[in-house]
TORKEDREN-139191 format. One record per residue (C-alpha): residue number from 1; residue in three letters; x, y, z. Coordinates in steps of 0.05 Angstrom, whole numbers. Example, Ala and Ser with C-alpha at 12.3 -4.5 7.8 and 13.67 -1.06 7.14 Angstrom:
BEGIN
+-----+------+--------+--------+--------+
| pos | code |     xx |     yy |     zz |
+-----+------+--------+--------+--------+
|   1 |  ALA |    246 |    -90 |    156 |
|   2 |  SER |    273 |    -21 |    143 |
+-----+------+--------+--------+--------+
//
This chain:
BEGIN
+-----+------+--------+--------+--------+
| pos | code |     xx |     yy |     zz |
+-----+------+--------+--------+--------+
|   1 |  MET |   -905 |   -144 |    -76 |
|   2 |  GLY |   -867 |    -83 |    -70 |
|   3 |  LYS |   -794 |    -67 |    -79 |
|   4 |  PRO |   -757 |    -75 |     -2 |
|   5 |  PRO |   -748 |    -10 |     40 |
|   6 |  ILE |   -677 |     18 |     42 |
|   7 |  ARG |   -656 |     20 |    128 |
|   8 |  ASP |   -614 |     57 |    158 |
|   9 |  GLN |   -563 |      6 |    148 |
|  10 |  ARG |   -526 |     15 |    218 |
|  11 |  LYS |   -509 |    -58 |    238 |
|  12 |  LEU |   -455 |    -92 |    194 |
|  13 |  ILE |   -431 |   -167 |    195 |
|  14 |  VAL |   -373 |   -179 |    151 |
|  15 |  VAL |   -367 |   -256 |    138 |
|  16 |  GLY |   -289 |   -270 |    145 |
|  17 |  GLN |   -236 |   -224 |    177 |
|  18 |  GLY |   -174 |   -236 |    142 |
|  19 |  TYR |   -144 |   -191 |     90 |
|  20 |  VAL |   -214 |   -164 |     59 |
|  21 |  GLY |   -255 |   -174 |    122 |
|  22 |  LEU |   -215 |   -140 |    175 |
|  23 |  PRO |   -198 |    -75 |    143 |
|  24 |  LEU |   -273 |    -77 |    118 |
|  25 |  ALA |   -294 |    -83 |    187 |
|  26 |  MET |   -245 |    -27 |    210 |
|  27 |  ARG |   -268 |     22 |    161 |
|  28 |  ALA |   -338 |     15 |    179 |
|  29 |  VAL |   -328 |     29 |    251 |
|  30 |  GLU |   -300 |     86 |    234 |
|  31 |  ALA |   -356 |    104 |    192 |
|  32 |  GLY |   -405 |     96 |    251 |
|  33 |  PHE |   -431 |     32 |    237 |
|  34 |  CYS |   -438 |    -26 |    294 |
|  35 |  VAL |   -405 |    -82 |    260 |
|  36 |  VAL |   -395 |   -156 |    279 |
|  37 |  GLY |   -341 |   -196 |    255 |
|  38 |  VAL |   -353 |   -269 |    236 |
|  39 |  ASP |   -298 |   -316 |    228 |
|  40 |  THR |   -295 |   -395 |    229 |
|  41 |  ASP |   -228 |   -398 |    268 |
|  42 |  GLU |   -222 |   -398 |    335 |
|  43 |  LEU |   -154 |   -374 |    343 |
|  44 |  ARG |   -168 |   -314 |    294 |
|  45 |  VAL |   -228 |   -300 |    337 |
|  46 |  LYS |   -190 |   -303 |    401 |
|  47 |  ARG |   -132 |   -257 |    367 |
|  48 |  LEU |   -177 |   -198 |    345 |
|  49 |  ALA |   -223 |   -202 |    415 |
|  50 |  SER |   -163 |   -186 |    453 |
|  51 |  GLY |   -135 |   -133 |    401 |
|  52 |  ASP |    -80 |   -171 |    373 |
|  53 |  SER |    -89 |   -158 |    294 |
|  54 |  TYR |    -55 |   -210 |    250 |
|  55 |  ILE |    -59 |   -164 |    180 |
|  56 |  GLU |    -18 |   -110 |    157 |
|  57 |  GLY |    -36 |    -47 |    155 |
|  58 |  ILE |    -93 |    -58 |    220 |
|  59 |  GLY |    -49 |    -41 |    272 |
|  60 |  ASP |    -64 |    -57 |    343 |
|  61 |  ALA |    -78 |      9 |    360 |
|  62 |  ARG |   -135 |      8 |    306 |
|  63 |  LEU |   -166 |    -47 |    326 |
|  64 |  ILE |   -164 |    -40 |    398 |
|  65 |  SER |   -200 |     28 |    389 |
|  66 |  ALA |   -253 |    -11 |    346 |
|  67 |  LEU |   -264 |    -53 |    404 |
|  68 |  ASP |   -266 |     -7 |    447 |
|  69 |  SER |   -318 |     37 |    417 |
|  70 |  GLY |   -364 |    -20 |    429 |
|  71 |  ARG |   -383 |    -23 |    355 |
|  72 |  TYR |   -342 |    -86 |    329 |
|  73 |  ARG |   -341 |   -152 |    365 |
|  74 |  VAL |   -320 |   -219 |    333 |
|  75 |  THR |   -344 |   -278 |    335 |
|  76 |  THR |   -352 |   -359 |    304 |
|  77 |  ASP |   -430 |   -343 |    320 |
|  78 |  TYR |   -476 |   -341 |    266 |
|  79 |  ASP |   -534 |   -323 |    324 |
|  80 |  ALA |   -493 |   -254 |    336 |
|  81 |  ILE |   -524 |   -232 |    270 |
|  82 |  SER |   -593 |   -235 |    281 |
|  83 |  ASP |   -630 |   -170 |    262 |
|  84 |  PHE |   -569 |   -145 |    205 |
|  85 |  ASP |   -583 |    -87 |    160 |
|  86 |  ILE |   -525 |   -101 |    111 |
|  87 |  CYS |   -472 |   -169 |    115 |
|  88 |  THR |   -422 |   -178 |     62 |
|  89 |  ILE |   -380 |   -235 |     47 |
|  90 |  THR |   -316 |   -231 |     40 |
|  91 |  VAL |   -296 |   -321 |     58 |
|  92 |  PRO |   -241 |   -344 |     13 |
|  93 |  THR |   -256 |   -375 |    -59 |
|  94 |  PRO |   -196 |   -433 |    -71 |
|  95 |  LEU |   -178 |   -471 |   -135 |
|  96 |  ARG |   -183 |   -552 |   -121 |
|  97 |  GLU |   -148 |   -587 |   -176 |
|  98 |  GLY |   -166 |   -531 |   -217 |
|  99 |  VAL |   -233 |   -523 |   -205 |
| 100 |  PRO |   -265 |   -464 |   -164 |
| 101 |  ASP |   -282 |   -484 |    -95 |
| 102 |  LEU |   -340 |   -442 |    -74 |
| 103 |  ASN |   -355 |   -487 |    -11 |
| 104 |  PHE |   -337 |   -419 |     37 |
| 105 |  VAL |   -387 |   -380 |      8 |
| 106 |  GLU |   -437 |   -433 |      9 |
| 107 |  CYS |   -435 |   -444 |     77 |
| 108 |  ALA |   -427 |   -378 |     84 |
| 109 |  ALA |   -501 |   -363 |     56 |
| 110 |  ARG |   -542 |   -424 |     84 |
| 111 |  SER |   -520 |   -392 |    155 |
| 112 |  ILE |   -533 |   -319 |    132 |
| 113 |  ALA |   -596 |   -342 |     98 |
| 114 |  PRO |   -645 |   -348 |    175 |
| 115 |  HIS |   -627 |   -278 |    192 |
| 116 |  ILE |   -651 |   -244 |    131 |
| 117 |  THR |   -704 |   -204 |    145 |
| 118 |  SER |   -743 |   -155 |    106 |
| 119 |  GLY |   -700 |    -90 |     76 |
| 120 |  ALA |   -639 |   -125 |     85 |
| 121 |  THR |   -573 |   -123 |     43 |
| 122 |  VAL |   -531 |   -176 |     28 |
| 123 |  ILE |   -463 |   -160 |    -18 |
| 124 |  LEU |   -409 |   -206 |    -38 |
| 125 |  GLU |   -337 |   -193 |    -41 |
| 126 |  SER |   -308 |   -252 |    -52 |
| 127 |  THR |   -268 |   -259 |   -125 |
| 128 |  THR |   -304 |   -314 |   -165 |
| 129 |  TYR |   -329 |   -331 |   -236 |
| 130 |  PRO |   -387 |   -288 |   -268 |
| 131 |  GLY |   -458 |   -312 |   -251 |
| 132 |  THR |   -441 |   -336 |   -180 |
| 133 |  THR |   -485 |   -283 |   -144 |
| 134 |  GLU |   -550 |   -293 |   -182 |
| 135 |  SER |   -540 |   -369 |   -211 |
| 136 |  LEU |   -499 |   -393 |   -125 |
| 137 |  LEU |   -513 |   -346 |    -83 |
| 138 |  GLN |   -586 |   -312 |    -93 |
| 139 |  PRO |   -615 |   -388 |    -90 |
| 140 |  LEU |   -589 |   -399 |    -27 |
| 141 |  LEU |   -603 |   -337 |      5 |
| 142 |  GLU |   -674 |   -341 |    -17 |
| 143 |  ASP |   -688 |   -420 |     -2 |
| 144 |  GLY |   -656 |   -413 |     68 |
| 145 |  SER |   -693 |   -343 |     77 |
| 146 |  GLY |   -763 |   -354 |     49 |
| 147 |  LEU |   -753 |   -289 |     13 |
| 148 |  LYS |   -750 |   -256 |    -60 |
| 149 |  ALA |   -683 |   -224 |    -69 |
| 150 |  GLY |   -698 |   -161 |   -100 |
| 151 |  VAL |   -763 |   -154 |    -75 |
| 152 |  ASP |   -760 |   -163 |      2 |
| 153 |  PHE |   -683 |   -156 |      9 |
| 154 |  HIS |   -625 |   -125 |    -31 |
| 155 |  LEU |   -571 |   -169 |    -61 |
| 156 |  GLY |   -501 |   -150 |   -101 |
| 157 |  TYR |   -431 |   -153 |   -113 |
| 158 |  SER |   -374 |   -118 |    -99 |
| 159 |  PRO |   -311 |   -145 |   -114 |
| 160 |  GLU |   -253 |   -132 |    -65 |
| 161 |  ARG |   -183 |    -93 |    -85 |
| 162 |  ILE |   -145 |   -107 |    -24 |
| 163 |  ASP |    -71 |    -95 |    -42 |
| 164 |  PRO |    -33 |   -124 |     28 |
| 165 |  GLY |     29 |    -89 |     44 |
| 166 |  ASN |     13 |    -27 |    -11 |
| 167 |  PRO |     21 |     39 |     36 |
| 168 |  GLN |    -10 |     84 |    -15 |
| 169 |  TRP |    -76 |     52 |    -29 |
| 170 |  GLN |   -120 |     25 |     23 |
| 171 |  LEU |   -189 |      6 |     20 |
| 172 |  GLU |   -225 |     81 |     33 |
| 173 |  ASN |   -182 |    114 |    -23 |
| 174 |  THR |   -188 |     58 |    -71 |
| 175 |  PRO |   -245 |     72 |   -124 |
| 176 |  LYS |   -301 |      4 |   -106 |
| 177 |  VAL |   -338 |    -26 |   -163 |
| 178 |  ILE |   -406 |    -40 |   -140 |
| 179 |  SER |   -459 |    -76 |   -170 |
| 180 |  GLY |   -532 |   -109 |   -156 |
| 181 |  ILE |   -584 |   -150 |   -182 |
| 182 |  ASP |   -632 |   -102 |   -200 |
| 183 |  PRO |   -635 |    -13 |   -190 |
| 184 |  ALA |   -664 |    -23 |   -116 |
| 185 |  SER |   -608 |    -62 |    -96 |
| 186 |  LEU |   -544 |    -20 |   -124 |
| 187 |  HIS |   -576 |     48 |    -99 |
| 188 |  ASP |   -571 |     19 |    -34 |
| 189 |  ILE |   -507 |    -16 |    -37 |
| 190 |  GLU |   -475 |     53 |    -69 |
| 191 |  ARG |   -501 |     91 |     -9 |
| 192 |  PHE |   -469 |     34 |     42 |
| 193 |  TYR |   -397 |     38 |      9 |
| 194 |  ALA |   -403 |    118 |      2 |
| 195 |  ARG |   -396 |    118 |     70 |
| 196 |  ILE |   -342 |     69 |     68 |
| 197 |  VAL |   -298 |     94 |      9 |
| 198 |  GLU |   -287 |    160 |    -32 |
| 199 |  ARG |   -310 |    137 |    -93 |
| 200 |  THR |   -354 |     85 |   -120 |
| 201 |  VAL |   -354 |     54 |   -192 |
| 202 |  PRO |   -427 |     30 |   -211 |
| 203 |  VAL |   -428 |    -20 |   -262 |
| 204 |  SER |   -491 |    -50 |   -297 |
| 205 |  SER |   -498 |   -118 |   -278 |
| 206 |  CYS |   -460 |   -159 |   -222 |
| 207 |  ARG |   -438 |   -201 |   -270 |
| 208 |  THR |   -403 |   -148 |   -302 |
| 209 |  ALA |   -369 |   -130 |   -240 |
| 210 |  GLU |   -347 |   -203 |   -228 |
| 211 |  LEU |   -319 |   -201 |   -294 |
| 212 |  THR |   -288 |   -133 |   -267 |
| 213 |  LYS |   -244 |   -165 |   -223 |
| 214 |  LEU |   -223 |   -225 |   -261 |
| 215 |  LEU |   -201 |   -184 |   -318 |
| 216 |  GLU |   -161 |   -139 |   -266 |
| 217 |  ASN |   -119 |   -198 |   -250 |
| 218 |  THR |   -110 |   -234 |   -310 |
| 219 |  PHE |    -82 |   -171 |   -337 |
| 220 |  ARG |    -30 |   -169 |   -283 |
| 221 |  HIS |     -8 |   -248 |   -293 |
| 222 |  VAL |     -9 |   -243 |   -356 |
| 223 |  ASN |     43 |   -185 |   -358 |
| 224 |  ILE |     84 |   -212 |   -304 |
| 225 |  ALA |     85 |   -276 |   -342 |
| 226 |  LEU |    113 |   -237 |   -399 |
| 227 |  VAL |    168 |   -204 |   -367 |
| 228 |  ASN |    181 |   -278 |   -327 |
| 229 |  GLU |    195 |   -304 |   -394 |
| 230 |  MET |    238 |   -246 |   -415 |
| 231 |  ALA |    277 |   -249 |   -354 |
| 232 |  THR |    292 |   -325 |   -376 |
| 233 |  PHE |    326 |   -312 |   -434 |
| 234 |  ALA |    362 |   -236 |   -432 |
| 235 |  ARG |    425 |   -265 |   -396 |
| 236 |  GLY |    431 |   -309 |   -458 |
| 237 |  LEU |    432 |   -250 |   -497 |
| 238 |  GLY |    467 |   -210 |   -458 |
| 239 |  ALA |    416 |   -159 |   -434 |
| 240 |  ASP |    401 |   -137 |   -367 |
| 241 |  ILE |    316 |   -152 |   -361 |
| 242 |  TRP |    320 |   -108 |   -305 |
| 243 |  GLU |    347 |    -56 |   -341 |
| 244 |  ALA |    308 |    -46 |   -398 |
| 245 |  VAL |    242 |    -46 |   -353 |
| 246 |  GLU |    269 |     20 |   -326 |
| 247 |  ALA |    298 |     35 |   -387 |
| 248 |  ALA |    225 |     20 |   -410 |
| 249 |  ASP |    179 |     51 |   -351 |
| 250 |  THR |    211 |    125 |   -376 |
| 251 |  LYS |    164 |    123 |   -440 |
| 252 |  PRO |    110 |    167 |   -420 |
| 253 |  PHE |     52 |    129 |   -452 |
| 254 |  GLY |     44 |     51 |   -486 |
| 255 |  PHE |     82 |     13 |   -426 |
| 256 |  MET |     69 |     -6 |   -352 |
| 257 |  ALA |    125 |    -33 |   -323 |
| 258 |  PHE |    125 |   -108 |   -286 |
| 259 |  ARG |    176 |   -129 |   -255 |
| 260 |  PRO |    203 |   -207 |   -258 |
| 261 |  GLY |    211 |   -260 |   -204 |
| 262 |  PRO |    201 |   -330 |   -173 |
| 263 |  GLY |    136 |   -331 |   -189 |
| 264 |  VAL |     62 |   -304 |   -173 |
| 265 |  GLY |     32 |   -324 |   -101 |
| 266 |  GLY |    -22 |   -299 |    -63 |
| 267 |  HIS |   -107 |   -308 |    -61 |
| 268 |  CYS |   -106 |   -268 |   -132 |
| 269 |  LEU |    -61 |   -282 |   -191 |
| 270 |  PRO |    -54 |   -358 |   -182 |
| 271 |  VAL |   -125 |   -364 |   -170 |
| 272 |  ASP |   -170 |   -313 |   -209 |
| 273 |  PRO |   -150 |   -317 |   -274 |
| 274 |  SER |   -162 |   -390 |   -268 |
| 275 |  TYR |   -236 |   -373 |   -248 |
| 276 |  LEU |   -250 |   -339 |   -307 |
| 277 |  SER |   -210 |   -395 |   -362 |
| 278 |  TRP |   -259 |   -452 |   -324 |
| 279 |  GLN |   -324 |   -403 |   -329 |
| 280 |  VAL |   -310 |   -398 |   -410 |
| 281 |  LYS |   -292 |   -473 |   -418 |
| 282 |  ARG |   -350 |   -496 |   -381 |
| 283 |  LEU |   -404 |   -448 |   -418 |
| 284 |  LEU |   -375 |   -428 |   -476 |
| 285 |  ARG |   -330 |   -495 |   -494 |
| 286 |  GLN |   -277 |   -436 |   -505 |
| 287 |  ASN |   -194 |   -436 |   -484 |
| 288 |  VAL |   -165 |   -371 |   -465 |
| 289 |  ARG |   -100 |   -383 |   -477 |
| 290 |  PHE |    -67 |   -322 |   -454 |
| 291 |  ILE |    -84 |   -355 |   -379 |
| 292 |  ALA |    -63 |   -426 |   -404 |
| 293 |  LEU |      2 |   -392 |   -419 |
| 294 |  ALA |     16 |   -344 |   -369 |
| 295 |  ASN |      2 |   -406 |   -316 |
| 296 |  GLU |     53 |   -444 |   -352 |
| 297 |  ILE |    104 |   -396 |   -352 |
| 298 |  ASN |     96 |   -372 |   -278 |
| 299 |  ASP |     88 |   -437 |   -250 |
| 300 |  HIS |    148 |   -453 |   -282 |
| 301 |  MET |    197 |   -397 |   -246 |
| 302 |  PRO |    212 |   -426 |   -176 |
| 303 |  ASP |    239 |   -488 |   -218 |
| 304 |  HIS |    281 |   -434 |   -268 |
| 305 |  VAL |    304 |   -404 |   -215 |
| 306 |  VAL |    326 |   -467 |   -170 |
| 307 |  TRP |    365 |   -483 |   -234 |
| 308 |  ARG |    398 |   -421 |   -244 |
| 309 |  ILE |    419 |   -431 |   -167 |
| 310 |  SER |    446 |   -498 |   -178 |
| 311 |  ARG |    488 |   -473 |   -238 |
| 312 |  GLY |    518 |   -420 |   -193 |
| 313 |  LEU |    528 |   -464 |   -138 |
| 314 |  ASN |    566 |   -513 |   -197 |
| 315 |  GLU |    609 |   -455 |   -219 |
| 316 |  ARG |    624 |   -451 |   -148 |
| 317 |  GLY |    657 |   -531 |   -146 |
| 318 |  LYS |    590 |   -544 |   -103 |
| 319 |  SER |    521 |   -584 |   -111 |
| 320 |  VAL |    457 |   -569 |    -92 |
| 321 |  SER |    448 |   -630 |    -50 |
| 322 |  GLY |    485 |   -618 |     16 |
| 323 |  SER |    489 |   -548 |      7 |
| 324 |  ARG |    467 |   -501 |     59 |
| 325 |  VAL |    413 |   -452 |     33 |
| 326 |  LEU |    388 |   -385 |     75 |
| 327 |  GLN |    329 |   -357 |     40 |
| 328 |  LEU |    304 |   -296 |     50 |
| 329 |  GLY |    227 |   -290 |     48 |
| 330 |  LEU |    156 |   -342 |     54 |
| 331 |  ALA |    108 |   -293 |     32 |
| 332 |  TYR |     86 |   -270 |    -37 |
| 333 |  LYS |    102 |   -209 |    -37 |
| 334 |  LYS |    141 |   -156 |      2 |
| 335 |  ASN |    126 |   -123 |     72 |
| 336 |  THR |     66 |   -176 |     83 |
| 337 |  GLY |     58 |   -240 |    117 |
| 338 |  ASP |     20 |   -277 |     70 |
| 339 |  ILE |     35 |   -347 |     36 |
| 340 |  ARG |    -24 |   -363 |      7 |
| 341 |  GLU |      3 |   -398 |    -57 |
| 342 |  SER |     59 |   -369 |    -50 |
| 343 |  PRO |    117 |   -382 |    -98 |
| 344 |  SER |    173 |   -375 |    -48 |
| 345 |  ILE |    147 |   -434 |     -9 |
| 346 |  ALA |    152 |   -475 |    -76 |
| 347 |  LEU |    224 |   -459 |    -93 |
| 348 |  ALA |    249 |   -471 |    -18 |
| 349 |  ARG |    207 |   -540 |    -25 |
| 350 |  SER |    245 |   -554 |   -100 |
| 351 |  LEU |    314 |   -539 |    -62 |
| 352 |  GLN |    296 |   -575 |     -6 |
| 353 |  ASN |    269 |   -641 |    -59 |
| 354 |  LEU |    340 |   -630 |    -85 |
| 355 |  GLY |    383 |   -650 |    -13 |
| 356 |  ALA |    387 |   -573 |     -2 |
| 357 |  ARG |    385 |   -552 |     76 |
| 358 |  VAL |    340 |   -498 |     71 |
| 359 |  ALA |    340 |   -441 |    125 |
| 360 |  ALA |    289 |   -385 |    112 |
| 361 |  VAL |    277 |   -318 |    144 |
| 362 |  GLU |    205 |   -292 |    150 |
| 363 |  PRO |    188 |   -236 |    193 |
| 364 |  HIS |    122 |   -226 |    181 |
| 365 |  THR |     83 |   -292 |    179 |
| 366 |  ASP |     62 |   -311 |    243 |
| 367 |  SER |     96 |   -369 |    265 |
| 368 |  HIS |     36 |   -423 |    273 |
| 369 |  LEU |     17 |   -397 |    200 |
| 370 |  ARG |     91 |   -417 |    177 |
| 371 |  PRO |    102 |   -485 |    135 |
| 372 |  THR |    125 |   -536 |    187 |
| 373 |  ASP |    176 |   -570 |    135 |
| 374 |  ILE |    207 |   -503 |    123 |
| 375 |  MET |    261 |   -486 |    178 |
| 376 |  CYS |    257 |   -412 |    199 |
| 377 |  VAL |    314 |   -366 |    232 |
| 378 |  GLU |    337 |   -300 |    245 |
| 379 |  LEU |    369 |   -264 |    199 |
| 380 |  THR |    440 |   -261 |    231 |
| 381 |  GLU |    506 |   -248 |    212 |
| 382 |  ALA |    528 |   -324 |    227 |
| 383 |  GLU |    468 |   -350 |    197 |
| 384 |  ILE |    489 |   -315 |    130 |
| 385 |  ARG |    568 |   -333 |    135 |
| 386 |  ALA |    545 |   -400 |    145 |
| 387 |  ALA |    501 |   -405 |     79 |
| 388 |  ASP |    531 |   -433 |     19 |
| 389 |  VAL |    477 |   -380 |    -20 |
| 390 |  VAL |    430 |   -334 |      0 |
| 391 |  VAL |    375 |   -325 |    -40 |
| 392 |  VAL |    333 |   -263 |    -39 |
| 393 |  ALA |    257 |   -298 |    -61 |
| 394 |  THR |    219 |   -245 |    -10 |
| 395 |  ASP |    245 |   -172 |     -8 |
| 396 |  HIS |    217 |   -145 |     49 |
| 397 |  ASP |    242 |    -77 |     62 |
| 398 |  ASP |    268 |    -90 |    139 |
| 399 |  PHE |    320 |   -139 |    113 |
| 400 |  ASP |    385 |   -116 |    128 |
| 401 |  TYR |    409 |   -124 |     52 |
| 402 |  GLU |    479 |    -87 |     71 |
| 403 |  LEU |    494 |   -146 |    114 |
| 404 |  VAL |    477 |   -195 |     68 |
| 405 |  GLU |    529 |   -158 |     16 |
| 406 |  ARG |    582 |   -157 |     56 |
| 407 |  ALA |    571 |   -222 |     90 |
| 408 |  GLY |    548 |   -265 |     35 |
| 409 |  ALA |    594 |   -320 |     -4 |
| 410 |  TYR |    540 |   -321 |    -61 |
| 411 |  ILE |    478 |   -287 |    -63 |
| 412 |  PHE |    423 |   -295 |   -112 |
| 413 |  ASP |    370 |   -240 |   -112 |
| 414 |  THR |    309 |   -253 |   -152 |
| 415 |  ARG |    276 |   -187 |   -134 |
| 416 |  ASN |    338 |   -136 |   -153 |
| 417 |  ARG |    344 |   -117 |    -82 |
| 418 |  CYS |    415 |   -125 |    -65 |
| 419 |  ARG |    469 |    -76 |   -105 |
| 420 |  ARG |    540 |   -102 |    -88 |
| 421 |  GLY |    574 |   -163 |    -58 |
| 422 |  HIS |    588 |   -236 |   -100 |
| 423 |  LEU |    514 |   -229 |   -131 |
| 424 |  GLU |    475 |   -255 |   -179 |
| 425 |  VAL |    403 |   -235 |   -202 |
| 426 |  LEU |    344 |   -256 |   -239 |
+-----+------+--------+--------+--------+
//
């Protein structure tokens, strides 16, 4: 049998319509593809179909334009993906008790497989450990389709590099790492992404592409842990960690600035390095010590912040128990509504567990996605004055920091955003 033919690639299926899948779907529509977005969340599908976007960076106007073009539809029904030319899988890959959970990938593969036809292309974008594309995804697709990858259809891996809330780097101008299980698959995948992004970066194998994603986020995770650990002892040395970072950042070589905070969150940093360490431990019987140490430090940061706040309240003649805490932000990073694995939520719950009455301000996260055990309020002068401590946990740009500085009796700032008032910084 020969290699699968290369199609014109007009019908694109994007499985998963979240932070990765929706931007890809919108960009593909703008590039001329007919796109079907598939998602198992019925509420999410209804919102998208009505032109209501829940993803930062994808405004309602852009979504409505895609719908009005007739080249975008969203559904929960996999029957709508028949006769596709190319399919990307952008589903979550969480950790469950420290073990990678690829159930979403497996379910997507089983649902896609019966619809694969000769010449089609399937690309996995979900973060995972090296070997997933060929050892897990490929057999599922072949068993369900009766076709052979590399012979009847193309297959590859291209790690997502979405950075929610980043106005400078979007899908189209972020270089796209791509790979295929064979040269024909790589060629077809590069041909597809060349219409979507400004630059593609081919690598020699799917395993290398899978490792690339883990390397990128492990690098960030380890360096954030380094500066977080320094933040825990800098005050004891009489030094200002924030000023030290800014001063070090003036060096034009050999340094990259990372800033401390209450921990790490989102789908990537708390998860991706553990995917790598799990696979290394499983296959090579070795420990990735940097990752274990970084996990320990970053996981501990909410506890460190609670300890600092407790001490600050004690110095003011108050205890955490019974104190009113106004926490700014529940999302894991500023200007996004993404609360996945957010250290800000861990911080709020730790304070609650000590008896504090916590009220949070989170304008970016939809009300139905916010934790039900944390009360949310608007940021008003009355709320600020009623609080024994205002905690800046996530430094959204649209918070009124001048009001916080003016009205706050005690401010604990984990992001170095406030400049005056009764202020204590991490």
